[in-house]
C-alpha positions as CSV (number, residue, x, y, z in Angstrom):
1,M,-13.8,23.7,-14.8
2,A,-16.1,26.3,-13.2
3,L,-18.2,28.3,-15.6
4,N,-19.6,31.9,-15.4
5,V,-23.2,33.0,-16.1
6,F,-22.5,32.9,-19.9
7,G,-21.2,29.3,-19.8
8,T,-17.6,30.3,-20.4
9,P,-14.7,29.7,-18.0
10,L,-15.1,31.6,-14.7
11,E,-12.7,34.5,-14.5
12,E,-10.9,35.8,-11.4
13,C,-12.8,38.3,-9.3
14,S,-10.2,39.8,-7.0
15,R,-6.8,39.0,-5.3
16,D,-6.7,42.4,-3.6
17,P,-8.6,42.0,-1.5
18,L,-8.5,38.3,-1.7
19,T,-12.0,37.1,-2.2
20,G,-14.1,34.0,-2.7
21,F,-15.5,31.5,-0.3
22,Y,-12.3,29.5,-0.7
23,R,-10.1,32.7,-0.7
24,D,-8.7,31.8,-4.1
25,G,-9.7,35.1,-5.9
26,C,-12.6,33.4,-7.7
27,C,-16.3,33.1,-6.9
28,H,-16.1,29.3,-6.8
29,T,-18.7,27.4,-4.8
30,G,-19.2,23.9,-3.5
31,P,-21.3,21.8,-1.1
32,D,-19.7,23.5,2.0
33,D,-20.5,27.1,0.6
34,L,-23.9,27.3,2.2
35,G,-24.1,31.1,1.4
36,V,-23.4,30.5,-2.3
37,H,-20.7,33.3,-2.6
38,T,-20.9,33.4,-6.4
39,V,-21.6,37.0,-7.5
40,C,-18.5,39.1,-8.3
41,V,-19.5,42.6,-7.4
42,V,-17.9,46.0,-7.4
43,A,-18.8,47.4,-4.0
44,T,-20.5,50.8,-3.8
45,E,-21.0,53.0,-0.7
46,A,-24.8,52.6,-1.1
47,F,-24.6,48.8,-1.2
48,L,-22.2,48.6,1.7
49,A,-24.5,50.9,3.8
50,F,-27.5,48.7,2.8
51,S,-25.7,45.5,3.7
52,R,-24.7,47.0,7.1
53,E,-28.3,48.0,7.7
54,V,-29.6,44.5,7.1
55,G,-27.0,42.9,9.4
56,N,-24.1,42.0,7.2
57,D,-21.3,44.5,7.8
58,L,-18.9,44.0,5.0
59,S,-16.9,47.2,5.8
60,T,-15.4,46.3,9.1
61,P,-12.1,44.3,8.9
62,R,-12.2,40.9,10.6
63,P,-8.6,39.6,10.6
64,E,-9.5,36.5,12.5
65,Y,-11.4,35.4,9.4
66,R,-8.8,36.7,6.9
67,F,-11.4,39.4,6.0
68,P,-9.9,42.9,5.3
69,G,-13.2,44.7,5.0
70,V,-14.7,45.8,1.7
71,R,-14.3,49.4,0.5
72,P,-16.1,51.1,-2.4
73,G,-14.5,50.1,-5.6
74,D,-13.4,46.7,-4.3
75,R,-14.4,43.5,-6.1
76,W,-15.9,40.9,-3.8
77,C,-17.6,37.5,-4.1
78,L,-21.0,38.2,-2.6
79,C,-23.7,35.7,-1.6
80,A,-26.2,35.4,-4.4
81,S,-29.2,35.7,-2.0
82,R,-27.7,39.0,-0.6
83,W,-27.2,40.4,-4.1
84,K,-30.9,39.5,-4.8
85,Q,-32.0,41.1,-1.6
86,A,-30.1,44.3,-2.5
87,W,-31.5,44.2,-6.0
88,E,-35.0,43.9,-4.8
89,A,-34.4,46.9,-2.4
90,G,-32.9,49.0,-5.2
91,H,-29.3,48.9,-3.9
92,A,-27.7,46.2,-6.1
93,P,-24.0,46.7,-6.7
94,P,-22.6,46.3,-10.2
95,V,-21.8,42.7,-11.3
96,V,-18.7,41.5,-13.1
97,L,-20.5,38.9,-15.2
98,T,-17.5,37.0,-16.5
99,A,-16.4,36.4,-12.9
100,T,-19.9,35.5,-11.6
101,H,-20.4,31.7,-11.2
102,E,-23.1,30.0,-13.1
103,A,-24.6,28.7,-9.8
104,T,-25.9,32.2,-9.3
105,L,-28.6,31.6,-11.9
106,G,-30.4,29.2,-9.6
107,I,-31.1,32.3,-7.3
108,V,-30.9,35.4,-9.5
109,P,-32.3,35.9,-13.0
110,L,-29.7,36.5,-15.7
111,K,-31.7,39.5,-16.9
112,A,-31.2,41.2,-13.5
113,L,-27.5,40.5,-13.5
114,V,-27.0,41.8,-17.0
115,A,-29.0,45.0,-16.1
116,H,-26.4,45.6,-13.4
117,A,-23.3,44.7,-15.4
118,H,-20.2,46.5,-14.4
119,R,-18.7,48.5,-17.2
120,E,-15.0,49.3,-17.2
121,P,-14.3,53.0,-17.8
122,A,-13.1,53.6,-21.3
123,A,-9.3,54.1,-21.7
124,S,-8.5,57.7,-22.5
125,G,-6.5,58.3,-25.6
126,G,-3.3,60.4,-25.3
């Protein structure tokens, strides 16, 4: 069973768009995942622009790779090294910690991930 950064079962990141190196909705990793696609992020316009500027255009759909393109607000399994690069440049997107694979901790400090934790908006009472 895959674990998240807290050592508990890894939760799903997204099925719409379908994400993960294995396109199973989770940020699973394995020996063939050389990019270590383990950080579940909530994309922001600032991050997508940064990623495009450094040569990784996540916004443009690439149907031949079953890649719909990532839009602001989408959850996506991001390479741990790309998240770290964005963090160091001040453009890190929020992280869904329970859906971020524990393998991330070999690349990114837990303290950095927690500092950028995604917080769900509070439900409004009626």
